[in-house]
Every structure is written in structure tokens, then in C-alpha cells.
VMD Tcl script that draws the C-alpha trace (Angstrom):
set ca {
  {-16.38 -15.15 8.59}
  {-17.19 -13.97 5.07}
  {-15.06 -12.34 2.42}
  {-16.54 -9.66 0.18}
  {-15.89 -9.87 -3.55}
  {-17.10 -8.77 -6.94}
  {-17.37 -11.03 -9.96}
  {-16.80 -9.10 -13.18}
  {-18.32 -10.87 -16.20}
  {-18.11 -10.25 -19.93}
  {-21.12 -8.28 -21.14}
  {-22.75 -11.40 -22.59}
  {-22.19 -13.42 -19.41}
  {-20.34 -16.21 -21.23}
  {-16.66 -16.13 -20.21}
  {-13.94 -18.10 -21.95}
  {-12.42 -18.80 -18.51}
  {-12.61 -17.62 -14.91}
  {-9.83 -15.92 -12.95}
  {-9.17 -14.94 -9.34}
  {-7.46 -11.59 -8.71}
  {-5.59 -11.02 -5.43}
  {-4.88 -7.37 -4.54}
  {-1.83 -5.78 -2.96}
  {-0.99 -5.53 0.76}
  {-3.59 -3.44 2.67}
  {-5.23 -2.38 -0.60}
  {-8.62 -3.74 -1.63}
  {-10.73 -5.00 -4.47}
  {-11.83 -1.46 -5.37}
  {-8.34 -0.06 -5.93}
  {-8.49 1.83 -9.22}
  {-5.78 -0.25 -10.88}
  {-7.51 -3.49 -9.85}
  {-10.86 -2.29 -11.17}
  {-9.41 -1.14 -14.50}
  {-7.43 -4.34 -14.97}
  {-10.30 -6.71 -14.19}
  {-12.73 -4.78 -16.39}
  {-10.23 -4.85 -19.24}
  {-9.97 -8.61 -18.78}
  {-13.72 -8.97 -19.19}
  {-13.35 -7.37 -22.62}
  {-10.94 -10.20 -23.42}
  {-13.62 -12.70 -22.45}
  {-12.61 -13.51 -18.87}
  {-14.75 -13.57 -15.75}
  {-12.70 -12.19 -12.84}
  {-13.38 -12.47 -9.11}
  {-11.65 -9.73 -7.13}
  {-12.14 -9.73 -3.38}
  {-11.06 -8.07 -0.14}
  {-8.70 -10.02 2.10}
  {-9.74 -10.65 5.71}
  {-10.14 -7.44 7.70}
  {-9.89 -5.18 4.65}
  {-12.53 -3.35 2.63}
  {-15.91 -5.00 3.07}
  {-14.62 -8.37 4.28}
  {-15.19 -9.54 7.82}
  {-12.48 -10.30 10.38}
  {-9.63 -8.42 12.02}
  {-6.63 -7.47 9.91}
  {-4.44 -7.57 13.05}
  {-5.08 -11.31 13.28}
  {-4.08 -12.09 9.71}
  {-0.82 -13.58 8.45}
  {0.77 -14.22 5.08}
  {-0.47 -17.80 5.33}
  {-4.04 -16.63 6.00}
  {-3.78 -14.42 2.90}
  {-3.06 -17.55 0.86}
  {-6.00 -19.23 2.63}
  {-8.26 -16.38 1.48}
  {-7.19 -16.92 -2.13}
  {-8.01 -20.61 -1.86}
  {-11.40 -19.76 -0.31}
  {-12.14 -17.37 -3.18}
  {-11.20 -20.04 -5.72}
  {-13.42 -22.60 -4.00}
  {-16.33 -20.17 -3.94}
  {-15.90 -19.50 -7.65}
  {-15.78 -23.23 -8.37}
  {-18.90 -23.93 -6.30}
  {-21.02 -21.01 -7.46}
  {-19.87 -20.42 -11.03}
  {-16.92 -22.21 -12.62}
  {-13.46 -23.32 -11.38}
  {-10.78 -20.65 -11.89}
  {-8.31 -21.41 -14.68}
  {-6.17 -18.30 -14.14}
  {-4.70 -16.87 -10.92}
  {-3.52 -13.25 -10.87}
  {-1.79 -11.58 -7.93}
  {-0.71 -7.96 -7.52}
  {2.20 -7.07 -5.22}
  {2.01 -9.22 -2.06}
  {-1.12 -10.76 -3.60}
  {1.18 -12.15 -6.29}
  {3.48 -13.74 -3.73}
  {0.45 -15.20 -1.96}
  {-0.93 -16.56 -5.25}
  {2.32 -18.48 -5.76}
  {1.91 -19.90 -2.26}
  {-1.76 -20.84 -2.84}
  {-1.50 -22.36 -6.33}
  {-0.75 -25.92 -5.21}
  {-4.13 -25.96 -3.43}
  {-6.08 -24.82 -6.50}
  {-5.93 -27.75 -8.93}
  {-8.13 -26.07 -11.55}
  {-5.55 -23.31 -12.15}
  {-3.83 -23.66 -15.52}
  {-1.68 -20.50 -15.42}
  {-0.39 -17.98 -12.87}
  {0.41 -14.25 -13.23}
  {2.23 -11.97 -10.80}
  {2.23 -8.16 -11.12}
  {4.83 -6.16 -9.19}
  {5.23 -9.01 -6.69}
  {7.97 -9.18 -4.04}
  {10.12 -12.31 -3.94}
  {9.90 -12.52 -0.15}
  {6.72 -11.88 1.83}
  {8.75 -10.07 4.52}
  {9.36 -7.31 1.98}
  {6.15 -5.68 3.23}
  {7.65 -5.01 6.66}
  {9.69 -2.22 5.08}
  {6.51 -0.16 5.14}
  {6.59 -0.07 8.93}
  {10.18 -0.83 9.90}
  {10.11 1.74 12.70}
  {7.29 -0.15 14.45}
  {8.89 -3.63 14.28}
  {10.34 -3.46 17.80}
  {7.00 -2.32 19.23}
  {5.18 -5.16 17.50}
  {7.69 -7.68 18.85}
  {7.50 -6.38 22.41}
  {3.82 -5.46 22.64}
  {2.31 -8.18 20.46}
  {0.88 -5.70 17.98}
  {1.13 -2.04 17.01}
  {-0.63 0.50 14.87}
  {1.23 1.30 11.67}
  {0.60 3.79 8.89}
  {0.69 2.60 5.28}
  {-0.12 4.96 2.42}
  {-1.73 7.35 4.88}
  {-4.02 4.72 6.44}
  {-3.72 3.12 9.86}
  {-3.61 -0.65 10.40}
  {-2.87 -2.87 13.37}
  {-0.16 -5.45 12.65}
  {0.38 -8.38 15.01}
  {3.45 -10.39 16.00}
  {2.04 -13.50 14.29}
  {2.20 -11.68 10.97}
  {5.90 -10.89 11.42}
  {6.76 -14.44 12.44}
  {4.83 -15.89 9.52}
  {6.42 -13.70 6.84}
  {9.89 -14.43 8.22}
  {9.26 -18.15 7.81}
  {7.54 -17.84 4.43}
  {9.77 -18.82 1.54}
  {8.41 -19.21 -1.95}
  {11.48 -20.72 -3.65}
  {10.08 -24.22 -3.18}
  {6.61 -23.11 -4.28}
  {8.06 -21.63 -7.47}
  {10.16 -24.71 -8.17}
  {7.11 -26.95 -7.75}
  {4.51 -24.58 -9.24}
  {3.74 -26.95 -12.11}
  {1.97 -24.22 -14.11}
  {3.09 -21.64 -16.65}
  {4.10 -18.43 -14.88}
  {4.01 -14.87 -16.20}
  {6.00 -12.27 -14.24}
  {4.94 -8.66 -14.94}
  {6.90 -5.81 -13.39}
  {7.73 -2.16 -14.04}
  {11.49 -1.40 -14.12}
  {10.90 1.87 -12.26}
  {8.68 0.39 -9.54}
  {9.61 2.32 -6.38}
  {7.63 0.12 -3.99}
  {8.84 -3.32 -5.08}
  {12.19 -3.21 -6.86}
  {12.55 -4.89 -10.26}
  {15.14 -7.28 -8.80}
  {12.26 -9.10 -7.11}
  {10.94 -10.02 -10.55}
  {14.35 -11.36 -11.53}
  {14.48 -13.57 -8.44}
  {10.96 -14.90 -9.02}
  {11.74 -15.61 -12.67}
  {15.03 -17.35 -11.85}
  {13.48 -19.57 -9.17}
  {10.59 -20.68 -11.39}
  {10.80 -23.47 -13.94}
  {9.70 -23.32 -17.55}
  {7.30 -22.45 -19.06}
  {7.83 -18.95 -17.68}
  {7.66 -15.50 -19.21}
  {8.45 -11.90 -18.29}
  {6.69 -8.76 -19.54}
  {7.91 -5.28 -18.66}
  {5.28 -2.76 -17.62}
  {7.67 0.02 -18.62}
  {6.75 3.35 -16.98}
  {3.81 2.06 -14.92}
  {3.81 2.76 -11.18}
  {3.37 0.03 -8.60}
  {-0.39 0.49 -8.22}
  {-1.10 0.72 -11.98}
  {-2.69 4.08 -11.24}
  {-2.91 5.06 -14.91}
  {-5.82 3.25 -16.60}
  {-3.76 2.80 -19.77}
  {-1.17 0.79 -17.81}
  {-3.83 -1.46 -16.29}
  {-5.43 -2.04 -19.69}
  {-2.04 -2.86 -21.25}
  {-1.33 -5.36 -18.47}
  {-4.75 -6.97 -18.96}
  {-4.47 -7.30 -22.72}
  {-0.95 -8.73 -22.68}
  {-1.62 -11.21 -19.90}
  {-4.83 -12.32 -21.63}
  {-2.91 -12.98 -24.84}
  {-0.25 -14.88 -22.89}
  {-2.78 -16.93 -20.90}
  {-4.76 -17.94 -23.99}
  {-1.90 -20.25 -24.96}
  {-2.44 -22.31 -21.83}
  {-6.22 -22.27 -21.53}
  {-8.63 -24.63 -23.29}
  {-9.79 -23.12 -26.60}
  {-13.29 -21.71 -26.58}
  {-15.77 -24.06 -28.17}
  {-17.60 -22.75 -31.20}
  {-21.31 -22.34 -30.44}
  {-23.79 -24.72 -31.96}
  {-26.39 -23.53 -34.45}
  {-29.03 -23.80 -31.73}
  {-26.97 -21.64 -29.38}
  {-26.39 -19.01 -32.04}
  {-30.12 -18.81 -32.73}
  {-31.03 -18.67 -29.04}
  {-28.63 -15.97 -27.90}
  {-28.37 -12.27 -28.65}
  {-25.87 -11.23 -31.31}
  {-24.56 -8.22 -29.37}
  {-24.71 -7.40 -25.66}
  {-23.89 -3.96 -24.24}
  {-23.49 -3.16 -20.53}
  {-23.29 0.40 -19.18}
  {-22.23 0.85 -15.54}
  {-22.60 3.62 -12.99}
  {-19.45 5.55 -13.85}
  {-19.83 7.93 -16.78}
  {-20.92 6.60 -20.15}
  {-18.41 3.75 -20.62}
  {-20.17 0.70 -22.08}
  {-18.70 -2.78 -22.48}
  {-19.72 -4.55 -25.67}
  {-19.63 -8.27 -26.33}
  {-20.23 -9.83 -29.74}
  {-19.55 -13.54 -29.78}
  {-15.98 -13.93 -28.58}
  {-15.12 -10.30 -29.35}
  {-15.10 -7.47 -26.82}
  {-14.83 -3.70 -27.24}
  {-15.68 -0.46 -25.44}
  {-17.93 2.48 -26.32}
  {-17.73 5.84 -24.59}
  {-18.22 9.56 -25.11}
  {-15.56 12.29 -25.31}
  {-14.41 13.96 -22.12}
  {-15.95 17.22 -23.36}
  {-19.46 15.79 -22.88}
  {-18.82 13.94 -19.61}
  {-17.36 10.68 -20.89}
  {-13.97 9.11 -20.30}
  {-13.02 8.72 -23.98}
  {-12.26 5.03 -23.38}
  {-13.66 4.03 -26.76}
  {-15.56 5.16 -29.86}
  {-18.88 6.94 -29.40}
  {-22.11 5.19 -30.44}
  {-22.24 7.23 -33.66}
  {-18.61 6.36 -34.36}
  {-19.53 2.69 -34.05}
  {-22.44 3.24 -36.42}
  {-20.04 4.76 -38.95}
  {-17.60 1.92 -38.37}
  {-20.32 -0.61 -39.16}
  {-21.13 1.16 -42.43}
  {-17.48 1.49 -43.33}
  {-16.72 -2.16 -42.60}
  {-19.74 -3.33 -44.57}
  {-18.72 -1.12 -47.49}
  {-15.20 -2.52 -47.59}
  {-16.35 -6.14 -47.25}
  {-18.96 -5.73 -49.98}
  {-16.43 -4.28 -52.41}
  {-13.89 -6.97 -51.53}
  {-16.44 -9.69 -52.20}
  {-17.56 -8.14 -55.50}
  {-14.01 -7.55 -56.78}
  {-12.95 -11.10 -55.89}
  {-15.94 -12.53 -57.74}
  {-15.10 -10.42 -60.81}
  {-11.38 -11.16 -60.42}
  {-10.62 -7.44 -60.50}
  {-7.23 -6.20 -59.16}
  {-8.62 -4.41 -56.10}
  {-5.82 -4.31 -53.52}
  {-7.32 -2.27 -50.70}
  {-10.43 -0.30 -49.75}
  {-10.25 2.66 -47.36}
  {-13.50 4.29 -46.28}
  {-13.66 7.71 -44.60}
  {-16.95 8.59 -42.89}
  {-18.37 11.61 -41.08}
  {-21.74 12.06 -39.39}
  {-23.47 15.42 -39.11}
  {-26.86 17.08 -38.69}
  {-27.99 19.21 -41.64}
  {-31.03 21.36 -42.31}
  {-33.86 19.50 -44.02}
  {-35.12 21.36 -47.06}
  {-38.66 20.05 -47.23}
  {-41.28 22.20 -48.96}
  {-44.01 19.90 -47.64}
  {-43.28 21.09 -44.11}
  {-42.74 24.86 -44.22}
  {-43.87 25.04 -40.60}
  {-40.60 23.32 -39.57}
  {-37.89 25.56 -41.03}
  {-35.36 24.47 -38.40}
  {-35.81 20.73 -38.93}
  {-32.55 18.81 -39.24}
  {-31.75 15.36 -40.57}
  {-28.83 12.99 -40.11}
  {-26.26 12.91 -42.87}
  {-23.32 10.58 -43.42}
  {-20.57 11.62 -45.81}
  {-18.65 8.62 -47.15}
  {-15.46 8.78 -49.19}
  {-14.18 5.53 -50.71}
  {-10.54 5.09 -51.71}
  {-9.77 2.19 -54.05}
  {-6.17 0.99 -54.36}
  {-4.99 -1.19 -57.22}
  {-4.58 -1.12 -61.04}
  {-8.30 -0.71 -61.77}
  {-9.58 0.95 -64.91}
  {-12.09 3.79 -64.79}
  {-15.07 1.55 -65.56}
  {-14.16 -0.82 -62.73}
  {-13.74 2.07 -60.27}
  {-17.10 3.56 -61.25}
  {-18.83 0.21 -60.86}
  {-17.32 -0.36 -57.41}
  {-18.58 3.03 -56.25}
  {-22.04 1.99 -57.45}
  {-21.72 -1.29 -55.52}
  {-20.80 0.66 -52.36}
  {-24.33 2.08 -52.44}
  {-25.70 -1.45 -52.24}
  {-23.91 -2.73 -49.15}
  {-26.36 -4.26 -46.62}
  {-25.76 -1.73 -43.84}
  {-26.22 1.15 -46.31}
  {-29.56 -0.31 -47.39}
  {-30.65 -0.78 -43.78}
  {-29.89 2.85 -42.97}
  {-31.70 4.12 -46.06}
  {-34.80 1.98 -45.60}
  {-35.01 2.54 -41.86}
  {-35.30 -0.14 -39.22}
  {-37.92 -0.99 -36.64}
  {-36.52 -1.23 -33.11}
  {-38.61 -3.22 -30.65}
  {-37.72 -2.56 -27.00}
  {-38.84 -4.57 -24.01}
  {-37.87 -4.71 -20.38}
  {-36.07 -7.70 -18.88}
  {-37.29 -9.45 -15.75}
}
mol new
graphics top color blue
foreach p $ca { graphics top sphere $p radius 0.5 }
foreach p [lrange $ca 0 end-1] q [lrange $ca 1 end] { graphics top cylinder $p $q radius 0.2 }
display resetview
């Protein structure tokens, strides 16, 4: 029997650490919140394996034959696959019942250095509240069809017996890894008191982060991104620091890698250990998840301008306190008498306004504005650049 999964990698394919993500009860790896969270984690430098539990999504097997214990077994199998085929997982993340199962599975995943739960119930039997009216039928008939979130599933008696016997107090007490508990106070599916019980039962180091107004499924992309960024910052304290690349590695690899997927124009960017997103405004079909390509071009010019002036002022020991650069890109008509046959020709124009803060005299301010014209990115744009494109095998 095979489980189906998707390994999300940073754009440059060089993760700082690998993670396994376990989804909520009867959900799947392609739940919007799971997708948004794992993709946001790749921007923080993580590789994340999200997968479908047995009998769900694209995974093989019968859901009616699964138990809470088999859910933990699936997490261990995913971790072993990641270790065999890529790199051992250092971080385990579980959402809802997946979080409870991650706590159960951690002792069997020695490579894990930190554990995160998101909206997790303290007791596995919490999930039976979704189909309480069918409990008697399951007990008497051996299994029964239940409806959860508008979808039908067959739940067996073995599942009920297993969740009744599953207790995670001992697992939490013996976890032996740092634990982060993330939960929304207004979660209507899994009450916030579950987070309190998990936190109380665990030993230090342990942390709690409120997800504020997020719903249980992290349906809003902003909530999933917030969860990803905060848990990445927390986890970095417990993961081995990334090794600085050697000179040979820097020469051999690309400086910037950009990956554009199938949904809209969103593009993940990786530069060294730094990740960011580019996108287009909603008005032109994008999701507005990040700056547009032209915005990034302006940002590069603005950053280079500020750095150049900072370097020059420091060398001269001038009292420059701060540089603020405002930039705008536009298309303007090209007035070119040599080409009267092209009256509608337009050229790119960048307007740049430089603000200089500090007790500088007029001569110093004038000289710094002159130096702004000499920043490397400015010179590249003025001189033009040859772009050589080739396909990749």
C-alpha cells in the first residue's frame, strides 16, 4: 500500500531542513490551508513533505480500516521515506488530529529536533464528536457511513476502540523535543482548552503562539502564512545552523532562482538563504501575494542607491543618518527625430527621488545626489545588459 505525497522545496532546491506535515482528520494534503502553509515554509528555507493519510486523497487503502494508531504509523512511514529519498526530517508539524498523531509518532522519528501542533485536540477521541449520532450504529454494526464537512466516510469499530485507548499525556511527558503549540482562541472545531491541556502536559522547552482570529482550517492565506513564518522563526532556534557555502559552491550555483507554478502568476524566489514572493495585482489576474517584477526591479535600484550613498558617506565621514528612495516606473513617448516613422514609440522611464536625512551641508547633499547616479544597478540599467537564455534538460 502506498501513500501519496508532495514534497515542496525552496526554489533553489537547497533546504535548511526538512519537515513532515500531517493534515487534519479526513482532510488531505491539498487542503488550501495546508498548501499555503507549506509553500510559505519553503520561502523560509524548509522542504516540506505533505501527504494523504491511508484511504484519503490519492493514497491507497480503505479509510474504514484505519485507526488513530495507523495514522501515527503513516507519519512514521512518511518520515522514513523522506530520510531514505531525500534527507531525515528535523521538524514535525501536525494540524488538528494530525497534531495529536505527530505527538504519538515522535518517539519513533529520532531525526526530529522540534514538534509543532496547530489546532490539535488533546484527546484523539475528540474527533468522534463529528459523528456522535452514528456511534451506536458503528458499535453494533461494526462500521457506519458518517458525514463530515459534507463528505461521506465509513468509520469502523476499530477506530473507536483505538481512540478511546489513545492517551497522549505520557507521549507529551516523554516527548524529549521542544514543542510549539499553535491555536486560535476562537477555534470552533477544537476548543482552545485543548491547547492548554497539551501545553500543561508537555515539559520544557515548550511555547504557545496564538493564531488570533484564524479559523480551524486556516482558510485565509494570511493566517497560514503567519503560522508558517512564526513557526519557522521558533524552529530555527532548535535546528542546526545553515552552513555558509564555500567559495566553490558560490561560484557553481545560480545567484537567484525563481519558480512559477500553475496557479496564477505567483513566483517563489530564492537568493542564498533568503526567500521572497513575486506576483501581479489582482486587477491583471494575479493574487497580489508579493511585489510585481517591475516593483522588484525598482527595489533593486533603490537598495543599490541607498547602499552606495551609505558607503560613500561613511568613507567621507559625513553625517548622513538615513537615505530614503522613492521610485516609480512608467512608459513615456520617445521623442526621437531619427525615427519619425514611429511617432507612437514609448520607452521605459524610472523617476527616482532621494531623501537625505542628517546635518549635511548643501555641497555634501549635491555630491551625494551625483553619487546616486553612479550606483552599480543604475549603471547597468543605463548601459543595458545582455540576457542569455537557454533551456534546461
